[in-house]
PAZAPA-4460 file (N, C-alpha, C; in steps of 0.05 Angstrom, whole numbers, plus 32768, in hexadecimal, padded with zeros to 4 digits):
% residues 86
    n_x    n_y    n_z   ca_x   ca_y   ca_z    c_x    c_y    c_z   seq   type   mol
   81DC   8079   7F3A   81C3   807F   7F47   81AD   807D   7F32     1      M     A
   8198   806E   7F38   8182   806A   7F26   8170   8082   7F24     2      A     A
   8165   8086   7F0D   8153   809D   7F09   8138   8096   7F16     3      K     A
   812E   80A8   7F27   8115   80A4   7F35   80FE   80AB   7F22     4      Q     A
   80EB   8099   7F20   80D4   809F   7F0F   80BB   80A0   7F20     5      T     A
   80AB   80B4   7F1A   8092   80B6   7F29   807D   80A4   7F1C     6      R     A
   806B   8099   7F2B   8056   8089   7F1F   8044   809C   7F0E     7      P     A
   803B   8091   7EF8   802A   80A1   7EE6   800F   80A6   7EF2     8      R     A
   8006   80BF   7EF2   7FEC   80C6   7EFD   7FD7   80BF   7EE7     9      L     A
   7FC5   80AE   7EEE   7FB1   80A5   7EDA   7F97   80B4   7EDC    10      E     A
   7F90   80BD   7EF4   7F77   80CB   7EF8   7F77   80DA   7F13    11      A     A
   7F67   80EF   7F14   7F64   80FC   7F2E   7F4A   80F2   7F3A    12      V     A
   7F48   80F3   7F54   7F30   80E8   7F61   7F23   80FB   7F73    13      G     A
   7F17   80F0   7F88   7F08   8100   7F9B   7F18   8114   7FAA    14      W     A
   7F32   810E   7FAF   7F43   8121   7FBD   7F46   813A   7FAD    15      L     A
   7F4B   8137   7F93   7F4E   814E   7F81   7F34   815E   7F80    16      F     A
   7F1E   814F   7F7E   7F04   815C   7F7D   7EFF   816C   7F97    17      W     A
   7F06   8160   7FAE   7F02   816D   7FC7   7F13   8187   7FCA    18      S     A
   7F2B   8185   7FC1   7F3D   819D   7FC1   7F32   81B3   7FAF    19      I     A
   7F29   81AB   7F97   7F1E   81BF   7F85   7F04   81CA   7F90    20      A     A
   7EF4   81BA   7F9D   7EDB   81C3   7FAA   7EE1   81D8   7FBF    21      F     A
   7EF4   81D2   7FD1   7EFB   81E5   7FE6   7F06   81FF   7FDB    22      V     A
   7F16   81FD   7FC6   7F21   8215   7FB9   7F0B   8226   7FAD    23      V     A
   7EF8   8219   7FA0   7EE2   8228   7F92   7ECB   8230   7FA4    24      L     A
   7ECB   8226   7FBC   7EB4   822B   7FCE   7EB1   8249   7FD4    25      L     A
   7EC6   8256   7FDC   7EC5   8273   7FE3   7EBB   8284   7FCC    26      G     A
   7EC8   8282   7FB4   7EBF   8293   7F9E   7EA2   828C   7F95    27      P     A
   7E9B   8272   7F97   7E7F   826B   7F8F   7E6B   8276   7FA2    28      S     A
   7E70   8276   7FBC   7E5D   8281   7FCF   7E5B   829F   7FCB    29      I     A
   7E72   82AC   7FC7   7E72   82C9   7FC2   7E62   82D0   7FA9    30      Y     A
   7E66   82C0   7F93   7E57   82C5   7F7B   7E3A   82C1   7F7F    31      G     A
   7E32   82AC   7F8E   7E16   82A7   7F93   7E0A   82BE   7FA3    32      A     A
   7E19   82C8   7FB6   7E10   82DE   7FC7   7E0B   82F7   7FB6    33      W     A
   7E19   82FA   7FA0   7E16   8312   7F8F   7DFD   8310   7F7D    34      Q     A
   7DF4   82F8   7F77   7DDD   82F5   7F64   7DC2   82F2   7F72    35      V     A
   7DC1   82ED   7F8C   7DA7   82EB   7F99   7D9E   8306   7FA3    36      V     A
   7D84   8308   7FA8   7D7A   8321   7FB3   7D84   8326   7FCF    37      M     A
   7D83   833F   7FD7   7D8E   8347   7FF1   7D7D   833C   8008    38      D     A
   7D63   8336   8004   7D52   832D   8019   7D52   830F   801C    39      D     A
   7D62   8300   800E   7D63   82E3   8010   7D71   82DB   802A    40      Q     A
   7D69   82C5   8035   7D76   82B9   804D   7D91   82AE   8045    41      E     A
   7DA3   82AD   8058   7DBF   82A5   8052   7DC2   8288   8047    42      W     A
   7DB1   8275   804E   7DB5   825A   8043   7DB2   8258   8025    43      P     A
   7DA3   826A   8019   7D9E   8269   7FFC   7DB8   826E   7FED    44      I     A
   7DC6   8284   7FF1   7DDF   8288   7FE1   7DF5   8274   7FE9    45      P     A
   7DF6   826C   8003   7E0A   8259   800B   7E05   823E   7FFD    46      V     A
   7DEC   8235   7FFD   7DE5   821C   7FEF   7DEB   821E   7FD1    47      G     A
   7DE4   8234   7FC5   7DEB   8238   7FA9   7E09   8237   7FA4    48      M     A
   7E18   8243   7FB6   7E35   8244   7FB3   7E41   8228   7FB6    49      G     A
   7E36   8219   7FC9   7E40   81FD   7FCD   7E3B   81EC   7FB5    50      V     A
   7E22   81EE   7FAA   7E1C   81DF   7F92   7E2C   81E7   7F7A    51      L     A
   7E31   8201   7F77   7E41   820B   7F61   7E5E   8202   7F64    52      L     A
   7E69   8203   7F7C   7E84   81FA   7F80   7E87   81DC   7F7A    53      A     A
   7E74   81CC   7F83   7E75   81B0   7F7C   7E74   81AA   7F5F    54      G     A
   7E63   81B8   7F51   7E60   81B5   7F34   7E7A   81BE   7F26    55      F     A
   7E85   81D5   7F2D   7E9D   81DE   7F21   7EB5   81CC   7F27    56      L     A
   7EB6   81C1   7F3F   7ECC   81AF   7F46   7ECA   8195   7F36    57      A     A
   7EB1   818C   7F31   7EAE   8174   7F20   7EB7   817A   7F03    58      A     A
   7EB1   8191   7EF9   7EBA   8198   7EDE   7ED8   8199   7EDD    59      I     A
   7EE5   81A5   7EF0   7F02   81A7   7EF1   7F0E   818B   7EF2    60      V     A
   7F04   817A   7F04   7F0E   815F   7F06   7F0A   814F   7EEC    61      A     A
   7EF3   8153   7EDF   7EEE   8146   7EC5   7F02   814F   7EB0    62      W     A
   7F08   8169   7EAE   7F1B   8173   7E9B   7F37   8168   7EA0    63      V     A
   7F3F   8168   7EB9   7F5A   815D   7EC0   7F5B   813F   7EBA    64      V     A
   7F46   8130   7EC0   7F46   8114   7EBA   7F47   810F   7E9B    65      N     A
   7F3A   8120   7E8C   7F3A   811D   7E6F   7F56   8122   7E64    66      S     A
   7F64   8137   7E6F   7F7F   813D   7E66   7F92   8126   7E6E    67      I     A
   7F8F   811B   7E86   7FA0   8105   7E8E   7F9B   80EC   7E7D    68      L     A
   7F82   80E7   7E76   7F7B   80D0   7E66   7F88   80D2   7E4A    69      F     A
   7F86   80EA   7E3E   7F92   80EE   7E23   7FB0   80EB   7E25    70      M     A
   7FBC   80F6   7E3A   7FD9   80F5   7E3D   7FE2   80D8   7E40    71      R     A
   7FD5   80C9   7E51   7FDC   80AD   7E56   7FD7   809C   7E3D    72      N     A
   7FC2   80A2   7E2E   7FBD   8093   7E15   7FD4   8099   7E01    73      K     A
   7FDC   80B2   7DFE   7FF2   80B8   7DEC   800C   80AB   7DF5    74      R     A
   8012   80AB   7E0F   802A   809D   7E18   8029   807F   7E13    75      L     A
   8011   8073   7E16   800E   8057   7E12   8013   8050   7DF4    76      H     A
   8008   8060   7DE3   800B   805C   7DC6   8029   805F   7DBE    77      V     A
   8036   8073   7DC9   8053   8077   7DC4   8063   805F   7DCE    78      E     A
   805D   8056   7DE6   806C   803F   7DF1   8067   8026   7DE0    79      A     A
   804F   8022   7DD7   8048   800B   7DC6   8057   800C   7DAC    80      K     A
   8057   8024   7DA0   8065   8028   7D87   8083   8024   7D8A    81      R     A
   808F   802D   7DA0   80AB   802A   7DA5   80B2   800D   7DA9    82      K     A
   80A1   7FFE   7DB7   80A7   7FE2   7DBC   80A4   7FD1   7DA2    83      S     A
   8093   7FD9   7D90   8091   7FCB   7D76   80A9   7FCF   7D65    84      K     A
   80B6   7FE6   7D66   80CD   7FEC   7D56   80E5   7FDB   7D5E    85      K     A
   80E7   7FD4   7D77   80FE   7FC5   7D80   80F9   7FA8   7D80    86      H     A
***
């Protein structure tokens, strides 16, 4: 039986960003609701929370992409080094 190999993940995309956005949306809106004055209309903290969640999701996706890039670069260098030896 052959060993099954998964394709190497090279980058995360919009699906990952969307999932991170949805996960961060609730805490971001709650946090925005805590920092605005009590007499503000509801669209202000909701809008702030949506913008904050989008920004934080982008940062998370950027960090994950950076980690994946460094990992793939290291694996590429190791494979190149291994192929030179043989």
